N, C-alpha and C positions, 0 to 999 in steps of 0.2 A: 284696622286701617293703617296703623303705624307699621305693621309687618309688611304690608304691600308696598308702602312707601320705601321701607328699608330694602326690600327685595329689588325694587326698581332702581334704587341708587346703587346697589351692589352690581346689578346687571350693567348699568351705565359705566361704572368704574372699570369693570371687567372688559367691556367693549373698548373703552378708551385705552386701557393698558395693552390689550392685544394689538390694537391699531398702531400704537406707538412702537411696540416691539417689532411688528412687521415692517414698519417704515425704517427702523434702524437696521434691520437685517437686509432689507432691499438696498438701502444706501451703502452699507458695508460691502455687499456683494458687487454692486455696480462700481464702487471705488476700486476694488481689487481688480475687476476686469479692465477698467480704464488704466490702471497702473501696469497691467500686463501688456497692454497694447504698445507697440513700438512708437517712438516719437518720430516726427518728421526728420528727414535728412537735412542737415544744415551745412553740408560741405560737398565739395566735388573731389573725386579721386582722379588724378591725371594719370593716364596710361600711355605707353608708347605702342608701336606696332606689334612688337613681340608679346608684350603683356596683354594686349587686346586679344591676340590670337589664343593665348593660354586661357583667358577669361571665357572666351566664346567656347573653346573646347571643353572647359570644365562645366559649363552651364547648358550646353546645347547638345542634342544628339545629332546624328547625321541628317535626319529629316525635319526634326522639330526643335524649336527653341522655346521651351516653356518656362524656363527659370530666368530668362534674360530678354529684355526688349532691346533690339538694336535699331536705332533711329538714325536715318540719313537725313540730316537737316540742311542739305545743300539748297541754296536759294533758287529762286526763279520757278521753273515748272518741274514736273516730275521728270526725272531722268529717263531717257528712252532706252538707254543701254544698261543691261545688268552687268556688263563687264566693268563698270565703274562703280559698282555697289558691293558691299559686303553681303555674302549670301545670308538669307533669312532676315535681312533688314527691311524696315518699312520706311517709306519716305514721308516726312511730316515736318512742318515748320511752325506748328502751334503747340507749345509746351503745355497749354491749359488742358489739352486732351489727356494728359497723363497725370493730372492732379489726383492725389490720393492713391496712386498706384503703389502696390506693395512689392512688385518685382523690381529687380535691379535693372537699370537702364544704361546702355552704352550709347553715347551720342557722338556722331562724327559728321563731317562734311568732306568734300573732296580734299581740302587742304588743312582742315582744323582751324578755321579762321574765326573772326569775331562773331559771325552768325552762330557758330557752334557754341561759343562761350555765352552768348546772349540766351540761347536756348537752355543751356545748363542753368544759368542764373534764374531763369523762369521756373525751374523745377525746385530750386532750393526752398526748403520749408513748405513744400507742397506735395512731396512724395515720401513714402515710407522706405522704399528700397534704396540701395546705393546708386549714386550718380557717377558714371564714368565718362570722362572726356578723353577722346582719342586724339592726343597731340599729333599734329601732322596729318590728321584725317585719313582718308582712304589711301592716299599715297604712302603713308607710313605703314599702314596695314599691309598693302601690297608688297612693299619693299621687305617686310619681315618674313615673307614667304620663302623660306630657305629649304 
């Protein structure tokens, strides 16, 4: 009878030891994965018209822009004319739609006003990609077309 009791105790100790080891391994792996994950962006990079064109050229192909989100945050309603928008841009005035985004984001409005700054501020510590603020807005981008 004592042999069965000892076997049961050994089995229990073995199960507890294996469970603890598995928990430690899982915790260690998840900690490493968490450390590898980028942290939220905590600042805004200000770019002028020429720098914004270079940024767009480096991250976008002729037809698609898959490594950069270009956001026109001009106030009011959706602009009716594409002639006053940077190609491949989307119109949006709600920065919460981009929370946890990992792509870089270029934010602009027609003049690069306080609305654009407020939109950028809404992204700080809520996105993983870089936040670019186009100083002077669409007008600066258009003037940089040399």
